[in-house]
VEXDREN-2710 file (C-alpha; in Angstrom, 1 decimal):
% VEXDREN-2710
k/r/px/py/pz
1/MET/-3.9/-34.0/-22.6
2/GLU/-5.8/-37.2/-21.9
3/GLN/-8.5/-37.9/-24.5
4/HIS/-12.1/-37.6/-23.2
5/ASN/-14.0/-40.9/-23.8
6/GLN/-17.7/-40.3/-24.5
7/ILE/-18.1/-44.1/-24.4
8/ASP/-16.6/-45.4/-21.2
9/ILE/-17.8/-48.9/-20.2
10/ASP/-16.2/-48.6/-16.8
11/ARG/-18.1/-45.4/-16.1
12/ILE/-21.4/-46.8/-17.5
13/LEU/-21.1/-49.9/-15.3
14/HIS/-20.5/-47.7/-12.3
15/ASP/-23.4/-45.5/-13.1
16/LYS/-25.7/-48.5/-13.5
17/LEU/-24.4/-50.8/-10.7
18/GLY/-22.9/-48.4/-8.2
19/SER/-20.6/-50.2/-5.8
20/LYS/-21.6/-53.5/-7.3
21/ALA/-19.6/-52.7/-10.4
22/LYS/-16.4/-53.8/-8.8
23/PHE/-17.7/-57.4/-8.8
24/VAL/-17.9/-57.5/-12.6
25/PRO/-15.0/-59.7/-13.7
26/ARG/-12.3/-57.9/-15.7
27/PHE/-12.7/-60.3/-18.7
28/VAL/-16.4/-59.3/-18.9
29/THR/-15.5/-55.6/-18.9
30/SER/-12.8/-56.2/-21.6
31/TRP/-15.3/-58.2/-23.7
32/LEU/-17.9/-55.4/-23.4
33/LYS/-15.3/-52.8/-24.6
34/LYS/-14.6/-55.0/-27.6
35/ILE/-18.1/-55.9/-28.6
36/LEU/-19.2/-52.3/-28.1
37/HIS/-16.2/-51.0/-30.1
38/GLN/-15.3/-48.6/-27.4
39/ASP/-11.9/-47.5/-28.8
40/GLU/-13.2/-47.3/-32.4
41/ASN/-16.2/-45.2/-31.5
42/ASN/-14.2/-42.9/-29.3
43/ASN/-11.7/-42.3/-32.0
44/PHE/-14.5/-41.3/-34.3
45/LEU/-16.2/-39.1/-31.7
46/ASN/-13.0/-37.3/-30.7
47/GLY/-11.8/-37.0/-34.3
48/ARG/-14.0/-36.2/-37.3
49/CYS/-17.1/-35.7/-35.1
50/LYS/-15.5/-33.5/-32.4
51/GLY/-17.6/-30.4/-31.7
52/LYS/-20.4/-31.4/-34.0
53/MET/-23.9/-31.2/-32.5
54/GLY/-27.5/-32.0/-33.5
55/LYS/-27.9/-32.3/-37.3
56/ASP/-24.2/-31.9/-38.0
57/PHE/-23.5/-34.8/-35.6
58/LEU/-26.2/-37.0/-37.2
59/ASP/-25.0/-36.3/-40.7
60/GLU/-21.4/-37.2/-39.8
61/CYS/-22.6/-40.5/-38.3
62/VAL/-24.4/-41.3/-41.5
63/SER/-21.3/-40.5/-43.5
64/TYR/-19.0/-42.5/-41.1
65/LEU/-21.2/-45.6/-41.5
66/GLU/-21.2/-45.1/-45.2
67/MET/-25.0/-45.5/-45.4
68/ASN/-26.3/-45.4/-48.9
69/ILE/-29.8/-44.0/-48.4
70/THR/-32.6/-43.9/-51.0
71/LEU/-35.2/-41.4/-49.6
72/GLN/-38.8/-41.5/-50.9
73/THR/-42.4/-40.9/-50.1
74/ASN/-45.3/-43.2/-50.7
75/ILE/-48.5/-41.2/-50.9
76/ASP/-51.6/-43.2/-51.7
77/GLY/-49.4/-45.8/-53.6
78/VAL/-47.5/-43.1/-55.6
79/ILE/-43.8/-43.3/-54.9
80/THR/-41.7/-40.2/-55.5
81/PRO/-38.1/-39.4/-54.6
82/GLY/-37.4/-37.1/-51.7
83/LEU/-39.7/-35.5/-49.2
84/ASP/-41.2/-32.6/-51.2
85/ALA/-44.7/-34.3/-51.0
86/LEU/-44.7/-33.9/-47.2
87/PRO/-46.1/-30.7/-45.5
88/SER/-44.0/-28.2/-43.6
89/ASN/-44.4/-27.0/-40.0
90/GLU/-45.9/-23.7/-41.2
91/GLY/-48.5/-22.4/-38.8
92/GLY/-47.2/-24.3/-35.8
93/ARG/-48.2/-27.7/-37.3
94/TRP/-46.0/-30.3/-35.6
95/PHE/-45.9/-34.0/-36.3
96/THR/-45.3/-37.3/-34.6
97/ILE/-43.0/-39.4/-36.8
98/VAL/-43.1/-43.1/-36.1
99/SER/-41.0/-45.8/-37.7
100/ASN/-40.1/-49.5/-37.5
101/HIS/-36.8/-50.2/-35.8
102/PRO/-35.0/-52.8/-37.9
103/LEU/-31.4/-52.1/-36.9
104/GLY/-31.3/-50.6/-33.4
105/GLY/-28.6/-48.0/-34.1
106/GLU/-27.9/-46.6/-37.5
107/ASP/-31.6/-46.4/-38.4
108/GLY/-32.0/-44.0/-35.5
109/VAL/-29.2/-41.6/-36.6
110/ALA/-30.3/-41.9/-40.3
111/LEU/-33.9/-41.0/-39.4
112/GLY/-32.8/-38.1/-37.2
113/SER/-30.6/-36.7/-40.0
114/ILE/-33.4/-36.9/-42.5
115/VAL/-36.0/-35.3/-40.3
116/CYS/-33.6/-32.5/-39.3
117/GLY/-32.9/-31.9/-43.0
118/LYS/-36.6/-31.7/-43.9
119/TRP/-37.9/-29.7/-41.0
120/ASP/-34.9/-27.4/-40.2
121/SER/-33.6/-29.4/-37.2
122/LYS/-37.0/-28.9/-35.4
123/MET/-37.1/-32.4/-33.9
124/VAL/-36.6/-34.3/-30.7
125/TYR/-36.6/-38.0/-30.2
126/LEU/-36.9/-40.3/-27.2
127/VAL/-33.9/-42.5/-26.7
128/ASN/-32.4/-44.7/-24.0
129/ASP/-30.3/-42.7/-21.6
130/VAL/-27.1/-44.7/-22.5
131/LEU/-27.1/-42.8/-25.8
132/MET/-27.0/-39.5/-23.9
133/ASN/-23.3/-40.3/-23.5
134/LEU/-23.0/-39.2/-27.1
135/GLU/-22.7/-35.5/-26.5
136/GLY/-23.5/-34.5/-30.1
137/LEU/-26.8/-36.3/-29.8
138/ALA/-28.0/-34.6/-26.6
139/PRO/-29.5/-31.4/-28.3
140/VAL/-32.1/-33.5/-30.1
141/CYS/-33.0/-36.0/-27.4
142/VAL/-35.2/-36.5/-24.4
143/PRO/-33.4/-39.4/-22.5
144/ILE/-35.3/-42.4/-21.4
145/ASN/-34.2/-45.2/-19.1
146/LYS/-37.2/-47.5/-18.7
147/THR/-35.3/-50.1/-16.8
148/GLY/-33.4/-47.9/-14.3
149/GLY/-33.9/-45.1/-11.9
150/GLN/-35.5/-42.8/-14.5
151/ALA/-38.4/-45.2/-15.1
152/ARG/-40.7/-43.2/-12.8
153/ASN/-40.0/-40.1/-14.8
154/PHE/-40.9/-41.6/-18.1
155/PRO/-44.3/-39.9/-18.4
156/LYS/-42.7/-36.5/-17.6
157/MET/-40.1/-37.0/-20.3
158/VAL/-42.7/-38.0/-22.9
159/GLU/-44.8/-35.0/-21.9
160/ALA/-41.8/-32.7/-22.3
161/ALA/-41.2/-34.0/-25.8
162/PHE/-44.8/-33.5/-27.0
163/GLN/-45.0/-30.0/-25.4
164/ALA/-42.0/-28.8/-27.3
165/GLU/-42.5/-26.9/-30.5
166/LYS/-40.7/-29.6/-32.4
167/ASN/-41.5/-32.8/-34.4
168/VAL/-41.3/-35.9/-32.2
169/VAL/-39.6/-39.0/-33.6
170/MET/-40.4/-42.3/-32.0
171/PHE/-39.7/-46.0/-32.5
172/PRO/-42.9/-47.3/-30.8
173/ALA/-41.7/-50.9/-30.5
174/GLY/-39.0/-49.7/-28.0
175/LEU/-36.7/-52.6/-29.1
176/CYS/-35.4/-53.3/-32.5
177/SER/-37.1/-55.8/-34.8
178/ARG/-37.0/-59.5/-34.3
179/LYS/-37.2/-62.5/-36.7
180/ARG/-40.5/-64.3/-36.5
181/ASP/-41.2/-68.0/-36.9
182/ASP/-42.0/-67.5/-40.6
183/GLY/-38.6/-65.9/-41.2
184/THR/-39.9/-62.4/-41.6
185/ILE/-38.3/-59.4/-39.8
186/ARG/-40.8/-57.3/-37.9
187/ASP/-41.1/-55.1/-34.9
188/LEU/-42.6/-56.3/-31.7
189/GLN/-46.0/-54.8/-30.7
190/TRP/-46.0/-51.0/-30.8
191/LYS/-46.7/-49.1/-27.6
192/LYS/-49.8/-46.9/-27.6
193/THR/-48.1/-43.7/-26.3
194/PHE/-47.7/-42.1/-29.7
195/ILE/-51.4/-42.5/-30.3
196/THR/-52.6/-41.0/-27.0
197/LYS/-50.1/-38.1/-27.1
198/SER/-50.7/-37.3/-30.7
199/VAL/-54.4/-37.0/-30.0
200/GLU/-53.9/-35.0/-26.9
201/TYR/-51.5/-32.5/-28.6
202/LYS/-53.3/-32.6/-32.0
203/ARG/-50.4/-33.9/-33.9
204/ASP/-50.8/-35.7/-37.2
205/VAL/-48.8/-39.0/-37.4
206/ILE/-46.3/-39.6/-40.2
207/PRO/-45.5/-43.3/-40.7
208/VAL/-42.0/-44.3/-41.9
209/HIS/-40.5/-47.5/-43.1
210/LEU/-36.8/-48.2/-42.9
211/SER/-35.3/-51.2/-44.7
212/GLY/-32.5/-53.3/-43.3
213/GLN/-31.9/-56.2/-40.9
214/ASN/-29.3/-57.5/-38.5
215/SER/-27.4/-60.8/-38.6
216/ASP/-28.8/-64.2/-37.8
217/ARG/-26.5/-64.2/-34.7
218/PHE/-28.4/-61.3/-33.3
219/TYR/-31.9/-62.8/-33.9
220/ASN/-30.8/-66.2/-32.5
221/ILE/-29.6/-64.6/-29.3
222/ALA/-32.8/-62.5/-29.0
223/ARG/-34.9/-65.6/-29.5
224/PHE/-32.9/-67.6/-27.0
225/CYS/-33.3/-64.9/-24.4
226/GLN/-37.0/-64.6/-25.0
227/LYS/-37.5/-68.3/-24.9
228/HIS/-35.7/-68.7/-21.6
229/LYS/-37.0/-65.5/-20.0
230/LEU/-33.5/-64.0/-19.8
231/PRO/-32.6/-60.3/-19.9
232/ASN/-32.3/-58.8/-23.4
233/PHE/-28.6/-59.6/-23.9
234/ALA/-29.0/-59.2/-27.6
235/MET/-28.9/-55.4/-27.2
236/LEU/-25.2/-55.8/-26.3
237/PHE/-24.5/-56.8/-29.8
238/LEU/-26.2/-53.8/-31.5
239/VAL/-23.1/-51.8/-31.9
240/ASP/-21.3/-54.7/-33.5
241/GLU/-24.3/-55.2/-35.8
242/MET/-24.0/-51.5/-36.7
243/TYR/-20.4/-52.1/-37.9
244/LYS/-21.5/-55.2/-39.8
245/ASN/-23.9/-52.9/-41.8
246/VAL/-21.3/-50.3/-42.8
247/GLY/-21.5/-49.5/-46.5
248/LYS/-24.9/-51.1/-47.1
249/ASP/-27.9/-49.7/-49.0
250/PHE/-31.1/-48.6/-47.2
251/THR/-34.4/-47.3/-48.3
252/VAL/-36.4/-44.9/-46.1
253/THR/-40.0/-44.4/-47.1
254/PHE/-42.3/-41.8/-45.6
255/GLY/-46.0/-42.3/-45.8
256/LYS/-49.0/-39.9/-46.0
257/PRO/-49.6/-38.0/-42.7
258/ILE/-52.5/-39.5/-40.7
259/PRO/-54.8/-36.9/-39.2
260/TRP/-54.9/-37.2/-35.4
261/GLN/-58.7/-37.1/-35.6
262/THR/-58.5/-40.6/-37.2
263/PHE/-57.7/-42.1/-33.8
264/ASP/-61.3/-42.1/-32.5
265/LYS/-63.1/-44.4/-30.1
266/SER/-63.8/-47.1/-32.7
267/LYS/-60.6/-48.7/-31.7
268/SER/-58.5/-48.7/-28.5
269/ALA/-55.2/-46.8/-28.5
270/THR/-53.4/-50.1/-28.6
271/GLU/-55.4/-51.3/-31.6
272/TRP/-54.7/-48.0/-33.4
273/ALA/-51.0/-48.4/-32.7
274/GLN/-51.1/-51.8/-34.4
275/TRP/-53.1/-50.3/-37.3
276/VAL/-50.3/-47.7/-37.9
277/GLN/-47.6/-50.4/-37.7
278/ASP/-49.5/-52.3/-40.4
279/ILE/-49.5/-49.2/-42.6
280/VAL/-45.7/-48.8/-42.1
281/TYR/-45.1/-52.3/-43.3
282/LYS/-47.2/-51.7/-46.4
283/LEU/-45.0/-48.7/-47.4
END
């Protein structure tokens, strides 16, 4: 029986470009398959990960990537191991969990695995629709394609996530972190959606900081594209960056929940979003 490929570059190009996909040169398609590790990923998905869904899928991804994670909380400057200091969902108390996005791939599966473990798999996160090709991820995702045909449905998908009786996990920057002129690695400006929706649905916000960074190659490509107003070609290298980070150590720090009432009219939603980002980088 022919193996089912969850990651199929030919199919993705056809879905995105339609009849124009045939004009993509074969060498470009071959290069994409290589840089996106199509065969390697499909072997994993159809092997040790086959049939695993949700938390089991996320846990297997973390194991496959050999992520050595130190998990801790920072409550008012007091750092303790684990997440025992954080509240439960008892009484229908749901949270918006927001994090920096240093890596663009494994940080997402790691955070999902941790949140599922803490809150009994009661979570959903918003991801680009390309990731929905990963069948095991589908149960915990609301797909987003802000550059394609689903863009007009973005508000509906966000609404669906916040209406669910689950914790919502978001990377408010949308894109993974960039290297700044001073050499520091930091997210781009955070979008305000998590502020406005957390207030609307009375969800406290839990800030999270993930350690880690990508290679200089990635940051240089991202900077070049930004400088010359080119499409975000750097994202094509994120899977390759993921494999470069196999076996590395990461620290995930959860902060004190911020009551939704904090986000009053003294600042705009955009200003509050930046305020929360600043808290994340102090964790």
